[in-house]
Each structure stands twice: as structure tokens, then as C-alpha cells.
N, C-alpha and C positions, 0 to 999 in steps of 0.2 A: 504493499500500500504505499503510494507517494503522498506525502503532506508537506505543507509549508508551516514553518514554525512562525508562531506570532510572537514569541518571546524565547529568551535563551533558557535551554532545557539542558541542564548538568548531565554530562555523558552522552548527549546526543547531537547538539548542534547550538547554533546561535540564530538570533531573530532575521527572519526572511531566508533561511536556508532551505533547500529543497532536501529531504531526506526521505529515505524507504525504511518503513518499520512494518513489523508483524500486524496483521489486520486488528487482533486482538488489542494490542497496545494501543493502536491509533483510535480505535473505537471506542474502547471502554475508559481509557485515560486521557489522553492528549485532547481529542475534539470536546468531550464534555468538560474538560477543565478550561477551555478556552486556550490552551497553548498551542494550537495548530489549527489549519483549515485544510480541506481536501485538496490536492493539487492539480485541478482540472485546468483546460486551456484557457480560460478566461482568468483564472486566479493568478495563473503563471504569469499572464500580460500585465496584470495589476501590479503584483509584486517586483517585476522587472522594472515598470516606470517608477515606482517608489524608491527603488534602490539607485536608479539614475538620477532622480531629483535630490536624493538624500545623499548623494557621493560626496559633495563639498563640505556637508554637515558632518559627515564620518571622520573626513580628514582632521577637522576641530575638535571630534572628540578623541580621536586617537591622539592628539599632541595633548590633550588635557591628561589623558591618561599617563602618558610618558612623562609629563611634568610631576605627576604625583609619584611615579616611580622614581624619579630623579630626586624629588625631595626626600624620600624614605632613604634612597642611597644604602649605605652599609652599617646603618644604625644598629645598635642591637637594644631591644626593648626588655625591659625587666617587668615579669609577671609574678607578683607575690602570691604564695600559696602555703597552707599548712602542710607542713613536712614532718615526716617521723624522725626519729634517731638514725635509721638506715638510709634516709634520704629519700624515701618513698612518700609520694602525695597522698595525703587524705582528701578524698573527694576526686576532683576532675578540674582541669585546667581547659577552658573553652574558648573558641573563636570571639565570643562576646568579650572576653577579659582582654584578648588580643586587639581587637576594633576598640575599646575604652583606651588602651595603652596609646594606641595610634591618635585617637582623638584628643588626648591629652597634650600630646605634641602638634596638635594643629593640623592633623592629616586625617581627612574624611575618608572613612572605608567601610564598606558595607560587610558585615559580619558573614553573610551568606556568600560572599565572594572570597570568604579566606577559607583554607584548608590546611590542616598540618601535615607535613610530610611522614610524620612518625609522631604517634599519640604522646604527649609527655606522661610520664609515669613517675619520673624522680626528678630531683632538683637537677638542674643542669642545663646546657645549651641545646636548642632546638631549630628547626627552620619551618616556616610556613609559606606557603604560595598564595599571594594576591592576584586574583584574575581581574584586571582593571578595564580590559578590552581584548576582544578576541585575537588580537596581534601582539597585545602587551600584558605580559605575566611578569610578577616581580616575586623574587625570594626574599622573604623578611626573616632576619634573624631575631631570636628571642632566648631571654634566659629566665628560667624558673628559679625563683629565689625562695629561702624560708621567710615566712611573714611573721 
């Protein structure tokens, strides 16, 4: 089943992408949730025209995303967490805490666009990926410290 995505879907594609999915996934999830439309001839023409008109806007969005990535640079963010004697974290460190740490430095980042490369389980250094744009991804270094 061919569909056109109306919004970014993690693991599938980005807005206005033409993708092929299994019929059940498209019919039972993507279409009812409003994340996609069927890719018929007229829908393809409409999306192609919209993409053509939005091309110059897309360059500005990409430049803004690159500016955010440059602002983050190689900074190391510290996330406080309750840690036991062995260094193991009580509870969990979440992307929301990392987004708040970025916000404290004046960097706006949606927690839904953050993903840990490795789940933090002990105090130490870790990395996360920030998906700013479909062509701009940035690695963020952070350190989990005892609170």
C-alpha cells in the first residue's frame, strides 16, 4: 500500500514522503491517526506542488536547524540523578530531563526528537541524538551525576 505521510513518523519517514507499508498498518493506524493519506494520482500531484512551493522555506528551516546544532556544539550537559553507592541510578533518566537541561542553556529542543544512543543506567558519560531536521542530526554529550 502506497501512502503519503502528512507528518514525520519515527522509523518510517518524514512529512510528504511517499512510502510503501503493509495494508494493515496503513488502514488501521496511519490513516485513522491522520498521519498519512492514500497515494493516488491526484494526491501525488498535490504533494509535488506543495513540495515545490515550500522548497525555499525548507532551506530556511534547514539553516535554522543547523544553527541550533552549531549552538549546541560539543557542550557536555550534566543531568543530576539519585545514584546508589555502586553508581547505579535509582529510577530513570529521561529525554525530558535532557530537554530541560538544553532549555536551561537557552536551546529549544523537543523531547520527542531526542533519543538516547544507550540508556543511562549508571553515573557517567553518555550520548544522545537530536533529530533537528531530516538532513540535520546532532550528537549531544551528557553526563549523569549524583544529585
